[in-house]
C-alpha positions as CSV (number, residue, x, y, z in Angstrom):
1,S,3.4,-32.1,37.8
2,T,2.2,-30.5,41.0
3,L,-1.3,-29.5,40.0
4,S,-4.4,-31.7,39.6
5,K,-6.1,-32.1,36.2
6,P,-9.3,-30.3,37.4
7,Y,-7.1,-27.3,38.4
8,C,-5.4,-27.3,35.0
9,Q,-8.9,-27.5,33.4
10,S,-10.0,-24.4,35.3
11,I,-7.0,-22.6,33.9
12,M,-7.8,-23.7,30.4
13,N,-11.4,-22.6,30.8
14,H,-10.2,-19.1,31.8
15,I,-7.9,-19.1,28.7
16,A,-10.9,-19.8,26.5
17,R,-12.8,-16.8,27.8
18,H,-10.1,-14.2,27.2
19,K,-8.1,-13.0,24.2
20,P,-4.4,-13.9,24.3
21,P,-1.9,-11.2,25.4
22,R,0.2,-9.2,23.0
23,L,2.8,-11.3,21.3
24,M,5.7,-9.2,22.7
25,I,4.5,-9.9,26.3
26,V,3.9,-13.6,25.6
27,N,7.4,-14.1,24.2
28,Q,9.0,-12.2,27.0
29,L,7.3,-14.3,29.6
30,R,8.1,-17.5,27.7
31,R,11.7,-16.8,28.2
32,I,11.1,-16.6,32.0
33,S,9.4,-19.9,31.7
34,R,12.4,-21.5,30.1
35,K,14.7,-20.2,32.8
36,T,12.6,-21.3,35.8
37,C,11.3,-24.6,34.4
38,P,13.4,-25.6,31.4
39,S,12.0,-29.2,31.3
40,P,8.3,-29.0,30.4
41,S,6.1,-31.8,31.6
42,S,3.9,-33.5,29.1
43,G,0.2,-33.7,29.7
44,T,-3.3,-33.6,28.2
45,F,-3.8,-29.8,28.6
46,A,-2.2,-27.5,26.0
47,A,-1.4,-24.6,28.4
48,T,1.7,-22.9,29.5
49,A,1.7,-20.7,32.6
50,V,4.5,-18.7,31.2
51,S,4.9,-16.2,34.0
52,L,4.9,-18.9,36.7
53,G,7.5,-21.3,35.2
54,L,4.8,-24.0,35.3
55,T,4.5,-25.7,31.9
56,F,1.7,-28.1,30.9
57,A,2.1,-28.8,27.2
58,S,2.7,-31.9,25.2
59,P,5.2,-31.6,22.3
60,Q,2.2,-31.8,19.9
61,Q,0.4,-29.0,21.6
62,S,3.3,-26.7,22.5
63,S,2.1,-23.9,20.1
64,S,-0.9,-23.3,22.3
65,Q,0.8,-21.1,24.9
66,D,-1.8,-18.4,25.3
67,F,-2.7,-17.7,28.9
68,F,-4.9,-15.6,31.1
69,L,-2.4,-12.7,31.1
70,S,-4.5,-10.5,28.8
71,R,-6.9,-10.2,31.8
72,M,-4.0,-8.5,33.7
73,F,-3.4,-5.8,31.1
74,S,-6.0,-3.0,30.7
75,S,-6.8,-1.5,27.3
76,S,-3.8,0.8,27.9
77,D,-1.4,-2.1,28.4
78,H,-0.6,-1.2,32.0
79,L,-0.4,-3.9,34.6
80,N,-3.6,-4.5,36.6
81,L,-2.4,-6.8,39.4
82,G,-5.3,-6.3,41.8
83,P,-7.3,-9.3,43.0
84,E,-9.9,-8.9,40.2
85,A,-7.2,-9.7,37.7
86,F,-7.1,-13.3,38.8
87,P,-9.7,-16.2,38.6
88,P,-10.7,-17.7,42.0
89,C,-8.4,-20.7,41.4
90,F,-5.4,-18.5,41.7
91,Q,-6.1,-17.9,45.4
92,Q,-5.2,-21.5,46.2
93,R,-2.0,-22.2,48.0
94,L,0.5,-24.5,46.4
95,S,4.0,-25.8,46.7
96,P,5.8,-24.7,43.6
97,P,8.2,-26.9,41.7
98,D,12.0,-26.8,42.4
99,G,12.6,-24.1,39.8
100,L,10.4,-21.6,41.6
101,T,11.3,-22.7,45.1
102,R,14.9,-21.7,44.3
103,L,13.6,-18.3,43.5
104,G,12.1,-17.9,47.0
105,F,8.5,-19.0,46.3
106,K,7.4,-21.4,49.1
107,N,3.8,-22.3,50.0
108,C,2.3,-19.3,48.3
109,T,-0.6,-18.6,45.9
110,L,-0.4,-18.4,42.2
111,E,-1.4,-14.8,42.4
112,T,1.7,-14.0,44.4
113,I,3.9,-15.7,41.9
114,V,2.3,-14.1,38.9
115,S,2.5,-10.6,40.4
116,S,6.1,-11.0,41.3
117,Q,7.4,-12.6,38.1
118,I,5.6,-10.2,35.8
119,T,6.6,-7.1,37.7
120,R,10.2,-8.4,37.8
121,S,10.2,-9.1,34.0
122,L,8.6,-5.8,32.9
123,A,10.8,-3.7,35.3
124,T,13.8,-4.6,33.2
125,K,12.2,-3.1,30.0
126,K,13.4,0.5,29.5
127,Q,10.6,2.9,28.6
128,P,11.6,5.0,25.5
129,L,11.8,8.8,26.3
130,L,10.4,11.6,24.2
131,A,12.8,13.7,22.1
132,H,12.9,17.2,23.5
133,E,14.9,20.4,23.6
134,W,15.2,23.3,26.1
135,I,14.6,27.0,25.4
136,V,16.0,29.5,27.9
137,G,15.9,33.2,27.6
138,G,14.5,33.1,24.1
139,Q,17.3,30.8,22.8
140,V,17.4,27.1,22.1
141,V,19.9,25.4,24.5
142,T,22.5,23.5,22.4
143,N,23.0,20.7,24.9
144,S,19.4,19.7,25.4
145,E,20.2,16.8,27.7
146,Q,21.2,19.3,30.5
147,P,18.2,20.9,32.2
148,P,18.5,24.7,32.9
149,R,19.4,26.1,36.3
150,R,17.3,24.9,39.1
151,N,16.0,28.3,40.0
152,K,13.9,28.5,36.8
153,E,10.4,27.3,36.6
154,V,9.6,24.9,33.7
155,V,6.8,25.1,31.1
156,V,6.2,22.1,28.9
157,F,5.0,22.6,25.3
158,L,3.2,19.9,23.3
159,H,2.6,20.1,19.5
160,G,-0.4,19.0,17.5
161,L,-1.2,15.9,15.3
162,L,1.3,15.4,12.5
163,G,3.5,18.2,13.9
164,N,6.7,18.3,15.9
165,A,8.3,20.2,18.7
166,K,9.8,22.8,16.3
167,N,6.2,24.1,15.6
168,L,6.1,25.6,19.1
169,R,9.7,27.0,19.2
170,T,8.7,30.5,18.4
171,P,6.0,31.0,21.2
172,A,8.3,29.2,23.6
173,K,11.1,31.6,22.7
174,K,8.8,34.6,23.1
175,L,7.5,33.5,26.4
176,T,10.9,32.8,28.0
177,E,12.2,36.0,26.6
178,R,9.5,38.1,28.3
179,L,9.4,36.0,31.5
180,P,13.1,35.2,32.2
181,H,12.3,33.2,35.3
182,L,10.7,30.5,33.0
183,S,12.4,27.9,30.8
184,A,10.5,26.0,28.1
185,L,10.8,22.2,27.5
186,I,9.3,21.4,24.0
187,M,8.7,17.7,23.3
188,D,8.0,15.5,20.3
189,I,4.9,13.4,21.1
190,R,5.3,9.7,20.4
191,G,5.0,8.9,16.7
192,H,6.1,12.5,15.7
193,G,9.4,14.2,15.0
194,N,12.3,12.5,16.6
195,S,10.0,10.4,18.8
196,S,8.6,8.4,15.9
197,S,9.9,5.0,17.2
198,P,10.2,2.6,18.9
199,F,7.2,3.1,21.2
200,P,5.2,-0.1,22.1
201,S,1.4,-0.1,21.3
202,P,-1.2,0.8,22.1
203,H,-1.0,4.4,21.0
204,N,-3.5,6.4,22.9
205,F,-3.8,9.4,25.2
206,H,-3.0,7.4,28.3
207,T,0.3,6.0,26.9
208,C,1.2,9.4,25.5
209,T,0.8,10.9,29.0
210,E,2.9,8.1,30.4
211,D,5.6,9.1,27.9
212,I,5.6,12.6,29.3
213,F,5.8,11.3,32.9
214,E,8.7,9.1,32.1
215,T,10.6,11.9,30.2
216,L,10.1,14.4,33.0
217,Q,11.2,11.9,35.6
218,S,14.3,11.1,33.7
219,L,15.1,14.8,33.7
220,E,14.6,14.9,37.4
221,L,11.7,17.4,37.0
222,T,9.8,16.0,40.0
223,G,8.7,17.2,43.3
224,D,9.3,21.0,43.7
225,R,10.9,21.0,40.3
226,S,7.8,19.7,38.5
227,P,6.6,21.8,35.6
228,T,4.7,24.8,36.7
229,A,2.6,24.9,33.5
230,I,1.9,22.8,30.5
231,V,0.9,24.3,27.1
232,G,-0.5,22.2,24.2
233,H,-1.8,22.9,20.7
234,S,-4.7,20.8,19.3
235,L,-3.7,17.2,20.1
236,G,-1.1,18.6,22.4
237,G,-3.8,20.5,24.2
238,R,-5.7,17.3,24.8
239,L,-2.6,15.6,26.2
240,A,-1.9,18.6,28.4
241,L,-5.4,18.2,29.8
242,Q,-4.9,14.5,30.2
243,Y,-1.6,15.1,32.0
244,A,-3.0,17.7,34.4
245,H,-6.0,15.6,35.2
246,A,-4.0,12.5,36.0
247,L,-1.8,14.5,38.5
248,S,-4.4,16.8,40.0
249,T,-6.8,13.9,40.7
250,D,-4.1,11.6,42.0
251,S,-5.2,8.9,39.5
252,V,-1.6,7.9,38.9
253,Q,1.2,7.3,41.4
254,S,4.0,9.7,40.4
255,K,6.7,11.9,41.9
256,L,5.4,14.7,39.7
257,Q,3.2,17.5,41.1
258,A,0.2,18.8,39.1
259,P,0.9,21.9,37.0
260,K,-0.5,25.2,38.4
261,Q,-1.7,26.2,34.9
262,T,-2.8,24.2,31.9
263,W,-3.1,26.0,28.5
264,V,-5.2,24.3,25.9
265,L,-4.7,25.9,22.5
266,D,-7.6,25.5,20.1
267,A,-8.4,21.9,21.0
268,V,-12.1,21.3,20.3
269,P,-13.9,18.6,22.4
270,G,-15.3,15.5,20.9
271,Q,-14.7,13.9,17.5
272,P,-12.0,15.4,15.3
273,D,-13.2,17.4,12.3
274,P,-13.9,15.2,9.2
275,S,-11.1,17.2,7.5
276,V,-8.6,15.5,9.8
277,H,-9.7,12.1,8.7
278,H,-9.5,13.3,5.1
279,I,-6.0,14.5,5.5
280,L,-4.9,11.2,7.1
281,R,-6.5,9.2,4.3
282,T,-4.8,11.4,1.8
283,I,-1.4,11.0,3.4
284,S,-1.9,7.3,3.7
285,S,-2.5,7.0,0.0
286,I,0.8,8.7,-1.0
287,P,3.3,6.0,-2.1
288,L,6.7,6.0,-0.5
289,P,9.4,7.1,-1.0
290,I,8.3,10.6,-2.0
291,E,10.2,12.0,-4.9
292,S,10.4,15.6,-3.7
293,K,8.5,18.3,-1.8
294,S,7.4,20.0,-5.0
295,W,6.1,16.7,-6.4
296,L,4.1,16.1,-3.2
297,F,2.7,19.7,-3.2
298,K,1.5,19.2,-6.8
299,N,0.0,15.8,-6.0
300,L,-1.9,17.1,-2.9
301,T,-3.3,20.2,-4.6
302,E,-4.2,18.8,-8.1
303,K,-5.0,15.1,-7.4
304,H,-6.5,15.4,-3.9
305,N,-7.8,19.0,-4.0
306,L,-6.2,20.2,-0.8
307,N,-5.8,23.9,-0.4
308,K,-2.3,25.3,-0.8
309,G,-1.9,26.2,2.9
310,V,-2.6,22.6,4.0
311,A,-0.5,21.1,1.2
312,M,2.5,23.3,2.1
313,W,2.2,22.3,5.7
314,I,2.0,18.6,4.8
315,A,5.0,19.0,2.5
316,S,7.0,20.5,5.3
317,N,6.8,17.2,7.3
318,L,9.3,15.3,5.2
319,K,12.8,14.0,5.8
320,D,15.6,12.3,3.9
321,I,15.4,8.5,4.0
322,E,18.5,7.5,6.0
323,K,18.8,4.0,4.6
324,Y,18.0,3.6,1.0
325,E,19.3,1.0,-1.4
326,Q,22.4,2.1,-3.3
327,K,21.0,0.6,-6.5
328,Q,17.9,2.8,-6.3
329,Q,20.0,5.9,-5.7
330,S,22.2,5.1,-8.6
331,E,19.3,4.7,-10.9
332,Q,17.9,8.0,-9.8
333,N,21.3,9.7,-10.4
334,L,21.4,8.2,-13.9
335,K,18.1,9.8,-14.6
336,G,19.5,13.2,-13.5
337,K,17.7,13.3,-10.1
338,Q,20.2,14.5,-7.6
339,H,17.8,14.8,-4.6
340,K,17.4,12.2,-2.0
341,P,14.2,10.2,-1.6
342,L,11.9,11.5,1.2
343,E,9.6,10.0,3.9
344,W,7.3,11.4,6.6
345,V,8.8,12.7,9.8
346,F,5.9,11.2,11.7
347,N,4.8,7.6,12.1
348,L,1.6,7.4,10.1
349,D,0.4,4.2,11.8
350,M,0.7,5.8,15.3
351,A,-1.1,8.9,14.1
352,N,-4.0,6.9,12.7
353,E,-4.3,5.0,16.0
354,L,-4.1,8.2,18.1
355,I,-7.0,9.7,16.3
356,H,-9.4,7.2,17.9
357,S,-8.7,8.6,21.4
358,F,-10.2,12.0,20.5
359,A,-13.9,10.9,21.0
360,E,-13.0,8.8,24.0
361,Q,-11.6,11.7,26.0
362,K,-13.9,13.2,28.6
363,F,-12.8,16.7,27.8
364,V,-15.4,18.7,29.8
365,P,-15.5,16.5,32.9
366,M,-11.7,16.6,33.0
367,I,-11.7,20.4,33.1
368,R,-14.3,20.3,35.8
369,D,-12.2,17.9,37.9
370,I,-8.9,19.8,37.4
371,T,-10.4,23.2,38.2
372,S,-12.1,21.9,41.3
373,Q,-8.7,21.4,42.9
374,P,-7.0,24.2,44.8
375,S,-4.5,26.3,42.7
376,S,-5.3,24.4,39.4
377,I,-6.1,26.7,36.5
378,V,-7.1,25.8,33.0
379,N,-6.9,28.4,30.2
380,L,-8.7,27.4,26.9
381,V,-7.7,29.6,24.0
382,I,-10.1,29.6,21.0
383,A,-9.2,30.5,17.4
384,G,-12.0,32.8,16.3
385,R,-11.8,31.7,12.7
386,N,-12.0,28.0,13.5
387,K,-15.5,26.9,12.4
388,E,-15.4,23.8,14.6
389,W,-16.3,25.9,17.6
390,K,-20.1,25.5,17.6
391,D,-22.4,27.3,20.0
392,D,-23.4,24.2,21.9
393,I,-19.8,23.3,22.6
394,V,-19.0,26.7,23.9
395,L,-22.2,26.8,26.1
396,E,-21.3,23.4,27.6
397,L,-17.8,24.6,28.5
398,Q,-19.3,27.8,30.0
399,S,-21.6,25.7,32.2
400,I,-18.6,24.3,34.1
401,P,-19.0,25.8,37.6
402,T,-15.5,27.1,37.8
403,F,-15.8,29.1,34.6
404,G,-15.5,32.8,34.8
405,K,-14.1,35.9,33.1
406,S,-12.2,37.3,36.0
407,P,-8.5,36.5,36.6
408,E,-9.4,34.7,39.8
409,S,-11.5,32.1,37.9
410,S,-10.1,28.6,37.8
411,F,-11.4,28.0,34.2
412,Q,-11.0,30.8,31.7
413,M,-11.7,30.9,28.0
414,H,-10.0,33.4,25.7
415,T,-10.7,34.1,22.0
416,L,-8.2,35.3,19.4
417,P,-10.7,36.7,16.7
418,K,-8.3,36.9,13.8
419,A,-6.6,33.5,14.3
420,G,-7.3,30.2,12.6
421,H,-6.4,26.8,14.0
422,W,-2.7,27.5,13.9
423,L,-3.2,30.4,16.3
424,H,0.5,30.4,17.3
425,V,1.2,31.4,13.7
426,D,-1.8,33.6,12.9
427,D,-1.7,35.6,16.1
428,L,1.6,34.9,17.8
429,N,1.7,38.2,19.8
430,G,-1.9,37.9,20.9
431,L,-1.2,34.3,22.2
432,V,2.0,35.2,24.0
433,D,0.3,38.3,25.6
434,L,-2.4,36.0,27.0
435,M,0.2,33.5,28.4
436,V,2.4,36.3,29.9
437,K,-0.5,37.9,31.6
438,G,-1.9,34.6,32.9
439,M,1.4,33.4,34.2
440,N,2.2,36.7,35.8
441,E,-1.1,36.7,37.6
């Protein structure tokens, strides 16, 4: 009622050029609209400026409430409220309707209103935290919600794709046993273990890193108490690199300090090996619920021709279905099956989405950026029996200016000759020896 038809048309033109925002955000902002301007005015233009409390929709056209908001969210779904997020018409000054005047908006631009209302609405949404547990002095701390004593330095451990925090319990125990001044915080990455839900999309390296930030901040591990090191295996190694890069280059605003050491365990730059895609396709083809671990193992080895080691590892990633229809349970019991039906401990959809971030990550430039900063060290541990490590990949990594073989080098590469990809299993002592030596130095 306060804006001219040409102005409304300019908004509609902008809508036509951009994809609509995610449904969750749209619905959230519609609720704001109803609170600030509950009586929509009718008009020719089917548009609803949901975040502003300005509604231009006739009853016949009320379903067309997509707006320019998608422009304000980057591919990682984080707010982009800079001037470039708004079309020129949003710099015009206006007198808002009574609903917004009561909220304190007077003679301001649409950009001001949008920024304020969206920030206010999204600030009330609580970010899920990653499941985690503490390991101190070689022992798992029972009450994992309580951080260890403040005089201990913290090392974060991140597991690989389709794994969980328990995979790295043993190296974390060994490390904290040999270096008592350290405590280990092992986390379940989003979509894995006890962090399988409910994390909003998209699922990529950026949002995974944000999860780590949020969890550490909730544990008050900021400032001088920020983790002194971060260790990650495979996917976890990539995320460790992403985390260190974001903090060491000040590309994020955070109370966290960059880790002094980043340990990347057998994470090969570039596209994931084709075998990873094969495993994901195989797992996706398995019907749920799963009858038993033995049934799954037989299916994977005989029908899908997976080797026994991989099949055993996949079969270990199962859990009882918590909610299962009583009727189905009764039918199974009548057939003499006393076991409970099983499902994956990971969220398969999230895992399939995360895999797309592998090729997008700028692995080598990130190491170059991190190690160019004072007191930032990256240690890359290579599994000698992993055939993915091609000569050209190794040579590219060795071309990084900060690479060297001396303890003073900011970027160091180590090889465990007898280890396969699961080097923390194949050569646990060799890996722990490397970390103890590096962290002591």
